[in-house]
C-alpha positions in Angstrom: -144.0 61.6 -142.1 -142.2 64.1 -144.3 -143.3 66.2 -147.2 -140.4 65.2 -149.4 -140.0 61.4 -148.9 -142.9 60.2 -146.8 -142.2 58.1 -143.7 -138.7 58.0 -142.3 -137.5 55.6 -139.6 -134.3 55.0 -137.7 -131.8 57.2 -136.0 -133.1 60.7 -136.6 -132.1 64.2 -135.7 -135.0 66.7 -135.2 -134.7 70.5 -135.3 -137.4 72.9 -134.3 -136.6 76.5 -135.2 -138.5 79.8 -135.4 -138.6 81.3 -138.9 -138.5 85.0 -139.8 -142.4 84.9 -140.1 -142.7 83.7 -136.5 -143.8 80.2 -137.3 -141.9 77.2 -136.1 -140.4 74.9 -138.7 -139.8 71.3 -137.8 -137.2 69.5 -139.9 -135.5 66.1 -139.5 -132.7 64.1 -141.0 -131.2 60.7 -140.7 -128.5 61.3 -138.1 -125.2 62.1 -139.9 -126.8 62.7 -143.3 -126.8 66.0 -145.2 -130.4 66.1 -146.3 -133.1 67.7 -144.1 -136.8 66.9 -144.6 -139.9 68.9 -143.5 -142.1 67.2 -141.0 -145.6 67.1 -142.6 -147.7 69.9 -141.2 -144.8 72.2 -140.6 -144.5 75.2 -140.2 -146.9 75.7 -137.3 -147.6 78.4 -134.7 -145.3 78.5 -131.7 -147.6 77.4 -128.8 -148.0 79.6 -125.7 -145.9 77.0 -123.8 -142.9 77.8 -126.1 -140.7 76.3 -128.7 -139.2 73.7 -126.4 -142.6 72.4 -125.6 -143.4 72.1 -129.3 -140.1 70.3 -129.9 -140.7 67.9 -127.0 -144.3 67.2 -128.3 -142.9 66.4 -131.7 -140.2 64.1 -130.2 -142.9 62.2 -128.3 -145.0 61.8 -131.4 -142.0 60.6 -133.5 -141.0 58.1 -130.8 -144.6 56.7 -130.6 -144.5 56.0 -134.4 -147.5 56.0 -136.7 -146.4 58.7 -139.1 -146.0 61.7 -136.8 -147.0 65.1 -138.1 -146.5 68.6 -136.8 -149.1 69.4 -134.1 -151.7 72.0 -134.9 
């Protein structure tokens, strides 16, 4: 689920980055496209387990389907 266009499906590229304010932004795009979309619920706090853990959690949610959102 994205803020800009709703649900996206298919071959996606997901990026999880730390912003200047310390929050983690989760964005995605159709692989090879230029446009990036914000995963609904992003940005979020970086969990104690770290940024990679957040990224892996997001990937698991996206792969399971059902309109994934950034974990809180």
